[in-house]
N, C-alpha and C positions, 0 to 999 in steps of 0.2 A: 369623211364618209361621202361617197358619191352614190347618187341614185340614177339609174338609167331611165330615161324617158322612152316611150314607145318608139320614137324615132332613132334612138341610140341602141336599142336592143337588136342584136343580130340573131336572126332566126335562120337555121340552115334551110336551104332549098330542098325540096323533096328529092331532087336529083342527086344530092349529096348523101342521102340516107340509103342504107342497105336494108331492104325488106326481106331478103333471104341472103344466104351465103353459099359460096361455092368452095370446093376443095382448094382451089388456087387462092382464094381470099383468106381462108383459114390458114393455109400453109404460109402465106406472107405474114400473117399476124404472129404465127408461131416463131417464124424466123426473126421478126422484129422484136420479139421478147427475149431473143438471145439463144434460141434452141435450133438445132438442125431438125429437119423433118423429112421423112421418107414416104412418098405416096406409093401405094401398092394397089394396083387394080385387081379386083377379084369379082368375078361374075358381073362385070360391067359397072361396078361401083368402086370409086377411088376411096381407099382407106388410108388414113393418115397415122403414121407412127412417129413418135419423137421421144425425147428424154429430157428430164430436168433433174438437177441434183444427182445425176448419175443413174437415175431410175427411169425406166421406160414408161410411156403412157400412150394412149391411143384416143382418137376422135371417133365417137360413135354417133352417127347421123340420126337425127330425129325425124321430124315430119318433113316430107318432100313437098316442095311447092311445084317443082317440075323436075325433069331428069337432071341430076347433078346440082340442084338448088334446094337448100334446106332452110326452114325457118327457125330451127334450133338444132343444137348438138350437145353431146355430153363429153366432157374430158374425163377419161377414166384411167386410173392407175391401179391395176390389180396386183396384189402382192401375196405370194404364198407364204403362210406361216409354217415354218418347219419345226418339228418337235413339240407339237402341242398347239394350244390356242391362246389367244390373247385374253387377259382378264376383261370382263364386261366393263369394268370401270374405265379402261383405256378409251373405249368408244364413247361412253357416256360423258366422261370429262371433256373429250374433244367437242362433242356437240353442245355441251354447256358453255364452253369458253370461246368457241369459234363460230363464225358465220361463213356463208357462201359455199363452202365445200362440206360434203357429208361423207361419212364412213359407214360401211356395212360389212358384216362378216358373212361369208358364204362358204360354209364348210372350212376347208384349209386356206381359204383366201380372205383377205381383208381388202376392200376396194375403196379407194378415195375417189370421189366423183364431184364434178361441178357442172351444172347446166349453164348453157349460154343461149340466150334468145335474141333473134333478130326480128321477131314478129313485132309489127307496129312501127318498125324502122329504128335503126341505130346508125351512128356514124362509124366510119372506118376506124377512128380513134377509139371509140368505145370498144370495138372488137379487139384492138391491140391492148387496151387496158385490161380487158377480161383475161387475156392470155398472160399478161404480167401478173395479174392477181392469182391465176392458177399456179404459176411458178412459185409465188410466195406461199400459197397454201400447201404445196407439196413440201417446201422446205420446212414450214412450220409443223406439218404433220410428222415428218421424220424426226424433228427435234422433240416433238411431243412424245413420240414412241421412246426415244432414247432417254428422256428425262422423267418419264412417268414413274411415280412412286405411289403405291397404294396409300390411302389416307390413314390407315391404321398401322402403318409400318413404323417400328421404333426408329428413332433418329440414329442410334448407333449402327443399325443395320441398313441405313438408307442406301448406301452404295450397292449392297447385295440385293436389295429389293427392287431396284430399278428394272423395268422391263427391257430385256435385251433380246427380242425375238430375232431369229434368223429369217430374213425376208428374201424372197426371190421375185424378180420382176418378169417371170415368165408370162408371155402374152396369153390372154384368155380369149377363146373364140367368142365373138359377139353373137 
């Protein structure tokens, strides 16, 4: 076991920290996580669209520090539930067993979201790790949907009771 003395501790310089992020920086982090990204300028604001696990997601900008610079953003994956709604237990089981990404139902849509903050300063590596985490959360959510079985389902009917919603990744206007 080694203990770092104050002289050995490496503290990032303030110049290495990001106190806000730009669409280019977030695009680079999305690409570093293994996903393609498409920037679309709309009303002077660059909107980022990408996909993970074959399902589209978008970046929703939060608080602007300056034009094109944001101290936070939300990664959002809206999915249309076709042919009904998801059982409430699907969402509550997700929230009980997972951290970092939340799910909400809005009418015919279920939305997986994760907030990313740069406020206070984060390293570029932190930003890249957050995008990797988002990709993992998306994969885990789709697996959660596919494998969900109500707690009171009889074991013999377990295969039939699994939630198999038909989801569409149609973009939702922000």
